[in-house]
C-alpha positions in Angstrom: -84.0 -20.7 -12.5 -87.5 -22.2 -12.5 -88.5 -20.1 -15.4 -85.5 -21.3 -17.4 -86.3 -24.9 -16.7 -89.9 -24.4 -17.7 -88.7 -22.7 -20.9 -86.4 -25.6 -21.7 -89.1 -28.2 -21.0 -91.5 -26.4 -23.4 -89.0 -26.9 -26.3 -88.6 -29.9 -28.5 -85.7 -32.2 -28.0 -83.7 -30.7 -30.9 -84.4 -27.2 -29.8 -83.5 -27.9 -26.2 -80.3 -29.6 -27.2 -79.2 -26.7 -29.3 -80.1 -24.2 -26.6 -78.3 -26.0 -23.8 -75.2 -26.7 -25.9 -75.1 -23.1 -27.0 -75.3 -21.9 -23.5 -72.6 -24.3 -22.3 -70.2 -23.4 -25.1 -71.0 -19.7 -24.8 -70.3 -19.8 -21.1 -67.0 -21.5 -21.7 -66.0 -19.0 -24.3 -67.1 -16.1 -22.2 -65.1 -17.3 -19.3 -62.0 -18.0 -21.3 -61.8 -14.8 -23.4 -63.5 -12.2 -21.1 -63.6 -13.1 -17.5 -60.4 -15.0 -17.2 -58.5 -12.5 -19.2 -59.6 -9.7 -16.9 -58.6 -11.8 -13.9 -55.2 -12.5 -15.5 -54.6 -8.7 -15.9 -55.2 -8.3 -12.2 -53.0 -11.2 -11.2 -50.0 -10.1 -13.2 -49.9 -6.8 -11.3 -49.3 -8.4 -7.9 -45.9 -9.1 -6.4 -46.6 -12.6 -5.3 -46.4 -15.7 -7.5 -49.0 -17.7 -5.7 -52.0 -16.0 -7.3 -50.3 -16.7 -10.7 -50.0 -20.4 -9.9 -53.6 -20.5 -8.7 -54.9 -18.8 -11.9 -52.9 -20.9 -14.3 -53.9 -24.2 -12.7 -57.6 -23.5 -12.2 -58.3 -21.9 -15.6 -58.7 -25.2 -17.4 -61.0 -26.8 -14.8 -63.3 -23.8 -14.8 -63.6 -23.8 -18.6 -64.1 -27.6 -18.8 -66.8 -27.5 -16.1 -68.7 -24.7 -17.9 -68.5 -26.7 -21.2 -69.6 -30.0 -19.8 -72.3 -28.6 -17.6 -74.6 -28.6 -20.6 -74.3 -32.3 -21.0 -75.3 -32.8 -17.4 -78.3 -30.5 -17.8 -79.5 -32.3 -21.0 -79.7 -35.7 -19.3 -82.0 -34.1 -16.7 -84.6 -32.7 -19.2 -87.7 -34.8 -19.8 -88.0 -33.6 -23.4 -84.5 -35.0 -24.2 -85.1 -38.2 -22.3 -88.4 -38.9 -24.0 -87.2 -38.2 -27.6 -84.1 -40.4 -27.7 -83.6 -44.1 -28.1 -81.8 -44.2 -24.7 -83.5 -44.8 -21.4 -82.8 -42.5 -18.5 -80.3 -44.9 -17.0 -78.5 -45.2 -20.4 -78.4 -41.4 -20.8 -76.7 -41.1 -17.4 -74.3 -44.0 -18.2 -73.2 -42.8 -21.6 -73.4 -39.0 -21.1 -74.0 -37.9 -17.5 -71.5 -40.1 -15.7 -68.6 -39.6 -18.2 -69.1 -35.8 -18.1 -69.1 -35.8 -14.3 -66.1 -38.1 -14.2 -64.1 -35.8 -16.5 -65.0 -32.8 -14.3 -63.9 -34.6 -11.1 -60.6 -35.8 -12.6 -59.8 -32.4 -14.1 -60.4 -30.7 -10.8 -58.4 -33.3 -8.9 -55.5 -32.9 -11.2 -55.7 -29.1 -10.9 -55.8 -29.1 -7.1 -52.9 -31.4 -6.9 -50.9 -29.2 -9.2 -51.7 -26.1 -7.2 -50.3 -27.6 -4.0 -47.3 -29.1 -5.7 -46.4 -25.8 -7.3 -46.9 -24.0 -4.1 -44.4 -26.4 -2.5 -41.9 -25.9 -5.2 -42.2 -22.2 -4.7 -41.8 -22.1 -1.0 -38.8 -24.5 -1.1 -36.7 -21.6 -2.3 -38.0 -19.3 0.4 -35.6 -20.7 3.0 -34.6 -23.8 4.9 -37.7 -23.4 7.1 -39.7 -25.1 4.3 -37.4 -28.0 3.5 -40.0 -30.4 5.1 -42.7 -29.1 2.7 -42.3 -31.9 0.1 -43.6 -34.3 2.6 -47.0 -32.5 2.6 -46.9 -32.5 -1.2 -46.8 -36.3 -1.2 -49.5 -36.6 1.5 -51.7 -34.2 -0.4 -51.3 -36.1 -3.7 -52.3 -39.3 -1.9 -55.4 -37.6 -0.4 -56.4 -36.2 -3.7 -56.1 -39.6 -5.4 -58.1 -41.4 -2.8 -60.8 -38.7 -2.8 -61.1 -38.6 -6.6 -61.3 -42.4 -6.7 -64.0 -42.4 -4.1 -66.1 -39.7 -5.9 -65.7 -41.4 -9.2 -66.8 -44.8 -7.9 -69.9 -43.1 -6.4 -70.7 -41.5 -9.7 -70.7 -44.9 -11.4 -72.9 -46.4 -8.7 -70.2 -48.5 -7.0 -70.9 -49.0 -3.3 -67.7 -47.9 -1.5 -68.9 -48.8 2.1 -67.3 -52.3 1.9 -64.2 -50.8 0.5 -64.0 -48.3 3.3 -64.4 -51.1 5.8 -61.7 -53.1 4.2 -59.4 -50.0 4.0 -60.0 -49.5 7.7 -58.9 -53.0 8.5 -55.9 -52.7 6.3 -55.0 -49.4 7.9 -55.2 -50.8 11.4 -53.0 -53.8 10.4 -50.5 -51.5 8.7 -50.6 -49.2 11.7 -49.7 -52.0 14.1 -47.0 -53.4 11.8 -45.4 -50.1 11.1 -46.2 -48.2 14.3 -42.6 -46.9 14.6 -42.7 -45.5 11.1 -46.1 -43.9 11.7 -44.8 -42.4 15.0 -41.8 -41.0 13.2 -43.9 -39.6 10.4 -46.3 -37.8 12.7 -43.4 -36.8 15.0 -41.8 -35.1 12.0 -45.0 -33.2 11.2 -45.3 -32.1 14.8 -41.6 -30.8 14.7 -42.3 -29.0 11.5 -45.4 -27.1 12.8 -43.7 -26.4 16.1 -40.7 -24.9 14.2 -38.4 -26.7 16.7 -35.4 -26.4 14.3 -34.5 -26.0 10.7 -31.7 -26.9 8.3 -28.3 -25.7 9.5 -29.4 -25.2 13.2 -27.0 -26.5 15.9 -29.1 -28.5 18.4 -28.3 -30.4 21.6 -30.4 -33.3 22.9 -31.0 -34.3 26.5 -29.2 -37.5 25.8 -25.9 -35.7 25.0 -25.9 -35.7 21.2 -25.2 -32.4 19.5 -24.7 -31.3 15.9 -25.9 -29.3 13.0 -29.1 -30.4 11.2 -28.2 -31.5 7.7 -31.3 -33.4 6.7 -35.0 -33.3 7.6 -36.7 -36.5 6.5 -40.1 -38.1 6.9 -38.8 -40.8 9.3 -35.7 -39.2 10.9 -33.4 -36.2 11.2 -29.7 -36.3 10.5 -27.2 -34.4 12.6 -23.5 -33.7 11.7 -21.4 -33.5 14.9 -18.3 -31.4 15.2 -16.3 -34.6 14.8 -17.8 -35.0 11.2 -19.9 -37.9 12.3 -23.5 -38.3 11.1 -26.1 -39.2 13.7 -29.6 -40.3 12.6 -32.2 -39.6 15.2 -35.9 -40.8 14.7 -38.4 -38.0 14.7 -40.5 -39.7 17.4 -37.5 -39.5 19.7 -36.9 -35.8 18.8 -40.6 -35.1 19.3 -40.5 -36.4 22.9 -36.9 -35.2 23.8 -35.7 -31.9 25.3 -34.0 -30.1 22.5 -31.7 -27.0 23.0 -31.5 -25.1 19.8 -28.2 -23.1 19.9 -29.1 -21.3 16.7 -32.4 -19.9 17.7 -33.8 -17.3 17.8 -30.4 -16.1 16.2 -27.4 -18.0 15.2 -24.8 -16.1 17.3 -23.8 -17.5 20.6 -22.1 -16.0 23.7 -19.0 -17.7 25.0 -17.5 -17.5 28.5 -13.8 -17.7 29.2 -13.0 -18.0 32.9 -9.7 -16.4 34.0 -8.1 -15.7 37.4 -5.7 -12.9 38.3 -3.5 -12.5 41.4 -4.5 -10.4 44.3 -2.9 -7.0 44.1 -3.2 -6.8 40.4 -4.4 -3.5 38.8 -7.9 -4.7 37.8 -8.5 -1.8 35.4 -5.4 -2.6 33.4 -6.3 -6.3 33.5 -9.9 -5.8 32.2 -8.8 -3.4 29.5 -6.1 -5.9 28.3 -8.5 -8.8 28.0 -11.2 -6.7 26.2 -8.6 -5.7 23.7 -7.6 -9.3 23.2 -11.2 -10.2 22.5 -11.6 -7.4 20.0 -8.5 -8.5 18.2 -9.7 -12.1 17.8 -11.1 -12.7 14.3 -13.7 -15.3 15.4 -15.4 -13.0 17.9 -17.9 -10.3 17.1 -17.4 -6.7 17.7 -21.1 -6.3 18.4 -22.3 -7.1 21.0 -19.0 -5.8 22.5 -16.8 -8.1 24.6 -16.9 -7.4 28.3 -15.3 -8.5 31.6 -17.2 -9.6 34.7 -15.8 -9.9 38.2 -17.4 -13.1 39.5 -15.9 -13.9 43.0 -13.0 -13.8 45.3 -11.3 -17.1 44.9 -8.9 -18.9 47.3 -5.8 -18.1 45.2 -7.1 -15.5 42.6 -9.6 -12.9 41.8 -11.9 -14.8 39.4 -13.2 -13.1 36.2 -15.1 -14.1 33.1 -14.5 -12.8 29.6 -17.8 -12.6 27.8 -17.9 -12.3 24.0 -19.9 -13.6 21.0 -19.3 -15.8 17.9 -21.6 -15.8 14.9 -22.3 -19.6 15.1 -22.2 -22.2 17.9 -19.8 -24.4 16.0 -17.1 -21.7 16.3 -17.3 -21.7 20.1 -14.5 -24.2 20.8 -12.0 -22.7 18.3 -12.7 -19.2 19.6 -12.1 -20.2 23.2 -8.8 -21.9 22.1 -7.4 -18.8 20.4 -8.6 -16.5 23.2 -6.9 -18.6 25.9 -3.6 -18.6 23.9 -3.9 -14.8 23.4 -4.7 -14.2 27.0 -1.7 -16.3 28.2 0.7 -14.5 25.9 -0.8 -11.1 26.7 -0.6 -11.5 30.5 2.9 -12.8 30.3 4.0 -9.8 28.2 2.3 -7.4 30.6 3.9 -9.0 33.6 0.5 -9.9 35.2 0.6 -13.0 37.3 -1.6 -16.0 36.4 -2.0 -17.5 39.9 -2.3 -21.2 40.7 -3.1 -22.9 44.0 0.0 -22.9 46.3 0.6 -24.1 49.9 3.4 -22.9 52.1 4.7 -25.6 54.5 7.0 -24.6 57.5 8.9 -27.2 59.5 10.7 -26.2 62.7 13.5 -28.2 64.5 15.0 -27.4 67.9 18.8 -27.5 68.1 20.9 -29.7 66.0 18.9 -32.8 66.4 17.9 -34.5 63.2 14.2 -35.1 62.4 13.0 -38.4 63.8 11.6 -40.8 61.2 8.4 -41.4 63.1 7.6 -37.7 63.3 7.5 -37.2 59.5 4.2 -38.9 58.9 1.5 -37.2 56.8 -1.0 -37.3 59.6 -1.0 -36.0 63.1 -2.9 -37.2 66.1 -5.3 -34.3 66.0 -7.1 -34.9 62.7 -4.7 -35.3 59.8 -2.5 -32.2 59.6 1.2 -32.3 60.2 2.3 -29.3 62.1 5.6 -27.8 63.0 4.9 -28.2 66.7 4.5 -32.0 66.5 7.8 -32.1 64.7 9.4 -29.9 67.3 8.1 -32.1 70.1 9.4 -35.2 68.4 12.8 -33.5 68.0 12.8 -32.7 71.8 12.1 -36.3 72.6 14.8 -37.3 70.2 17.2 -35.0 72.0 16.6 -36.4 75.5 18.3 -39.3 77.2 20.1 -41.9 75.3 18.5 -41.3 72.0 21.0 -38.7 71.0 23.8 -41.2 71.9 22.1 -43.8 69.7 22.0 -41.4 66.8 25.7 -40.8 67.0 28.4 -42.9 65.3 29.4 -45.0 68.4 25.9 -45.4 69.5 24.9 -46.8 66.2 27.3 -49.7 66.5 26.2 -50.4 70.1 22.6 -50.3 69.0 23.1 -52.8 66.2 25.2 -55.0 68.4 24.0 -55.6 72.0 21.1 -53.2 72.6 19.2 -54.4 69.6 19.2 -57.9 70.8 18.2 -56.8 74.3 15.2 -54.9 72.9 14.1 -57.9 70.9 14.6 -60.3 73.8 12.6 -58.3 76.4 10.1 -56.0 74.8 8.7 -54.9 78.2 12.0 -53.4 79.5 11.7 -49.7 80.0 14.4 -47.5 78.4 17.2 -46.5 80.7 17.7 -43.0 82.1 14.2 -41.8 81.1 15.0 -42.0 77.4 12.1 -42.3 74.9 10.5 -45.6 74.1 11.6 -47.0 70.7 8.0 -47.4 69.6 7.5 -43.7 70.1 10.3 -43.0 67.6 
């Protein structure tokens, strides 16, 4: 390298200019027609399209850089600087700086195109990459800012005050739009965490549930099973507990509880319900449906029918059709579907009617009405004058005179050992 510079410095200005320009143009031609053609032949043999994008977008910047490198070298040679009418600063202003500016802008454009084309390519790879255009926009902004900063430095513009002003503006905007910024970074975090993707059915800890229909910079949109759109800010999703019913696979197991009466042939019952699950169109044949004995219930032997659907949104419909089919199938097979029942036995002694006071819902021993208490009341009703009062003649007497006597003197004891009226 030092020998080359010494050789160029020993030449006249015209000779040095011719040599440098020849080397620059020769390098550009060599790259375009020899090196890059060879690289192109290698790239076309691969199965991926990303290396094709990289080659196509970087070819022009490489050739332009090789061609303009000669101008940059010429402005640094003392022989050229001393033999022209331009000063060293003027050479840099009219030749050096424009050449460097063109190189910077060409490379900025190429790098931006590479990323944008990568994004366009991966968008077709699946819904996992639907959020990728956000990074394309961010990358474009970064490239523009970086290219502007480098260009200003090339032309001698001090960018330190601009950076300070940009920092102040950034802080101000950050405070004014903190929610938007939080949603933006929340969306980026969700993207890298791969929390969900388009079409996934998710449930939030706040109760909302639905399929993801849109992934945005600020928010995510869910479509509920009632066909209602819910917009949830990404900052909320980033801090919430999310249950993804579609991951790691979209199928979902459903559970259908069913009880059968004691004494039922359980083998026949299990086989019948498994056949019903196989016949249902919404359920999957693999994994196979199965029955599980869960517990001995108060009124039934409690089972669960376990089967699968290919998407969580089909769960409710599958359970509906399974319940209908189970009900019809058990009725056709003569298998009882039990329900809670209580047998109540009431005992009376003799022909005495049941006293009104003894028919209450509660007993004196804690709230349960028993046959014994009814029997005792009936015995009391059958003693003494109570039976006479229940009869036809006794009724008239009770309404006439005896009623007035009881009202007039509440402390009188009943005659002949009969029961007190308050007990009845």
